[in-house]
N, C-alpha and C positions, 0 to 999 in steps of 0.2 A: 628648538623651533624659532624661526625668526619672528620677531614682533612686527605686526602690521604697522605700516606707516600711518601717520595722523595728519590730515589736512588741516592746516591752521590758516586763519584769515587775519590779515592786517586791517587797519582802519580804512574804510572805503572813501571817506570824505577827502583825505589828502590825495588819494589816487585820482578821484574825479576832478578835483581842483587842478591837479597837474595836467591832466588831459585837456581840461577846458582851456587852459592857458595856451594850448597849441591851436585852438580854433582860429582860423584866419591869421595865423602867425607865420611870417615868412621864414622864421628860424627852422632850419632843416627841411623846409618845404620843398617838395620835388614835383608839384603840379600846381598850376595857376589857372583859375577860372575867370572869365569875364561874364558877369551875371546881370540879367535883367535889362530892361530898356535903358536904365541909367548907366549900364556897362560898368558896374562896380567890380574892381579887382578883388578876388578872394583867393587866399592861399590855403593849401591843404596838403595832406600827406598820403601818397598813393597807397602804401601798404595798409593803412588804417581803413581807407575808403573801400578798398578792394575786398578786404576780409570781412567787412561789415555789410556790404551791399552788392548784390549780383549786378545791378545796373552799372555801378561804377567799375566793377571788375571787367565787364564787357567793354565799357567805354574807354577805359584807360589801358587795357591790355596787360599782359604779364610783366612787362618791363618797359622803361622809358625808351623811346626811339622815334624815328621819323614818322611812324604810323600814327602817333599820338600828337595832335596839333598842340601848339603852345602859343598863346593860352587856349584852353578849352572854352568855347563860347556856348553859354546856356542862356539864350535871350528870352525864353518864355517864362522863366521863374523869377519872381522878384528877389532882390538881394536879401531882404529881411527873412523871407521864407527859406531861402537857401541856407542862410546862416543858422536858422533854427534846425534845419535838417542836419547840418554839420554838427551842431551841438549835441543832437541826439546820437549821431553815429559815434562821436568821440566819448560821450559820457553816459549814454543810455538814459538821459533825462533831458527835458526841454521845458522852457517857460513858454506857455501858450497865452496869447492875448487876443482879445476881440479885434483890435485895430493895430495896424502896422505903425511903426514909428515914422516911416516915410510915406508920403502920399503918392510916390511915384511908381508904386508897384503895378502889377498887371490888373489888379481889380478883378471884376467879374466879366471883363470884356474879352480878354484873350482866350480863344478856344472854347468859349461858352457863350450862351445867350446870343446876342447880336454879334455878328462876325467882325464888325468894324471897331474903331477905337472910340474912346469916350469924348474925343474932341468934337464928334458929330452929335453928341447928345444935346438936344435943344433945351437951353435955359434951365439946366439942373445944376445945383451947387455941387462942387467937388467934395467928396468925402474920402477919408483915408481907407485904404483897402482893408478888408477883414482878414487879419493875419492868419487866424486859425484855419480859415477856408483855403488860403494859399498854401499853408503847410500841409493840410489834408490833401490838396491836389498834388503837391510834390510827393507826398508819401505814397499815393496811389500810383503815380507815374513811375516812381523809382522802385516800386514793389516792396516797400517797408511796411509790412503787415502790422507790426506792433505799434509803430508810430501812427499808422492809419487808425487803429482801434482807439488809441489814446485821444486822437483828434476828434473822432466821432463821439466819444464819451464827453469830451469838453463841450462840443457844439450842443449836444442835447442838454447839458446843464445850463448853458447860458442862452439858450434859444429864446428869442423875443421877437417882437414885431419887426424891428429893424433888420434882424439877421435872417428871419425865416425864409424869405423868398430867395435870397442869395444861397442859403444852404440847400433849398429845394433844387435850384439850378445845378449846383455841384452834384447833388445826389442823382439827378436824372442823367447828367452828362456822363458820370462814371458808373452808373448802374448800381448805386448804393441803395438797394431796396428798402431796408429798415429805416434809413435816414429819410428817404422820400416819404414813407408812410408816417413817420413821426412829424415831419414838417406839415403835411396835409392835415393830420389830426390836430396839430397846434393851431393852424389857421382856422379850422372848423371850430375848435374849442374857444378861440379868442375872437370870434366874430359875433358874440352875443350882442343883440341890439337892446338898448335900454327900453324900459316900459313906455317912455314917452314916444318912442319911435314906432311902437306897435299900433299903428293906426293906418287908415286908408291914406294913400299918397295925396298930397295937396293938389289942387287944380293946376297950379303953376307947374308942378312936377309932372302932372299928367300931360298937359298941353305942350309944354316946351321941352320936356324930357331933360330938364336941368337938375342938378343935385339938390335934393331937399335938405335944408339945414338940420332937420330932425331925423333924417333917414340916410345919412351918408354911409358909404361903404366902410367896412372895417379898415383900420389903419394900414394893414398889410397891403391893401390894394392901392395905397397912396405913396408907397415907398418907391425909391429908384429901383430897388431890387425887383419889384413887380414889373416895372416897365422894361427891365432888361431880360425878363424870362424868355426863353425860347418857346416856340409853339409846343414841343413835346412836354415841356415843364408846365405850361399853362393848362393844357388839356385836362389832366386829372383834377385840377381845381374846378374847372367849369363843369365837369361830370359829376361833381359831388352833390349829393342830396342834403348834406349836413351843414352847408354854408348858411349862416344867419345873415344873408344879404339878399335884398330884393332883386328881382330880375332886371328891373329898369336900371338899377345901380350897376349890375354886372355888364349891361350893354354899354354904359358910360365907361366903365373900366376897360372893357375890350376895345372900345374906340380909342381911348387914350393910349393903350398899349400898341395898337396898330399904327397910330400916328407916329409914335416914336420909332417903331420899326421901319416905317416908310421913309422917315427922314434919314435914318442911319443907313439903310440899304438902298436908298434912292429908287424905291419901287412904289407902285400905287398902294394906297391904304387897303383897298379891297383884296389885292393880291397877297399882301402880308397877312390879312385877317382870315383868308380862306381856310387855313387848316383848323381854325378854332371856332369860327362863328356858328357852325352847325350845332355846337353844344349849348348855345343860348336858347332858352325856352320861351320863345316869343308868344306862344299861345297863353302864357300866364299874364301878359300885359292886357290892360283894359283897352277897349276900342279907341278911346281918345289917345292913349299912349301909343298904340300901334299906328294910328294915323300920323301922329307927330314923328314917330320913327320913320315911317314911310316917306314923309316929306323931307326929313333930314337926309335920308338915304339917297334921295334924288339929287340933292346938292353935293353930298359927299358919299359916294358909294362905299358901303361897308358890308352889307348883308345881301346875299343873292336874292333877287326879286321872288324867285319861286319859294324861298323859305318864308318870306312875308305872306305870300299867297296861301301857303299851307296853314299859317297861323289864322288868317282870316277865315279859312274853311272851318277851322275848329269853332270859331265864333258863330259862323252862319248855321252850322249843324248842331251846335251846342252839345257836342260829344268830344270827349278827350281823345278818342281813337279815330276821329274823323280823318286825320291825315297821319300816315305812318311816319313821315319825316319831321313832324312838329312835336317835340317832347312837351308833354303837359304835366309831368310829375312835379309837384310843388317841392320846393326846398324848405329847409327848416326856417329860413328867414323870409319866405315869400309873404308879402303883405296881402291881406285879404282883399279880394275884388268880387264884385257882384256875380260875375260869370263863373267864378271858380266852383260854384255848387253844381255846375253841369259837367265838369271835367272828368269826373270819375264814373259817369253814367255810360254803360256799354250799349251798343246797338241791340235792339230787341229783335 
């Protein structure tokens, strides 16, 4: 009887090192890419890409020929992210980082959030692209499920105030439900106000609707990532009851967000804000705050007038259900106001 064969394994490290040496190596390369806005030239090997990834198999075809352009232009993926994808395809491992080595990547503008480029972003300091999110985006677009999962696990591990809004935008754009839930839960959990903030808003804050130094919004709402959120990404935040942010501060944040969108898209502030402002709970504002908001709204339209009227109706009737379109449910961070004791009273 013939003895069954035995599968033996050599050392994996030298094999991985040898393959890594072929990443972006023109030696024996038979396909060339021009990648990203910086148009960086990247060399690769057709057989390896095709056997590891269906996207490249379809893109490159079964064999070299006139049907395959040379070079292959991939302008939407940053070079750093593309090289990380190649490293994974060649070696089945990749080094993920929060930030890209080069600041010239796509960032969170291309294909997500606001549709235009960062050059129109008003007075915001440039930051390096978040490399792991770019690699995650490429993994989703190229159908690399294992790399996608590795990126998701890394994002969850390093999630912080600076990263969370940009990760939320990626999650919404690509339908990554668990990541979206994790990002929203992170913002909710890290929006705790200090005990010194748990007080009635100051008169200045009430009358001018300016940021109160003791009651500023959580840091996530001050990041560039927040200002770059698309309306579908911002909506679940504004619908949350668990935000430890007062409503007056959310109005300020929504106005800042809409102003940036208006500058980028060259559209009126009110038009940009229209998809999200219905989620602002104006009936939670005190009369002085509502008057200040109404006056500011005349100078710079943001909120439909009928929404402000509905909030006034709640005040006049002292009933939370006085106006169907005016949400009166308090959030976790809603500062107490004298009229709030009437909000939960039903009609008799």
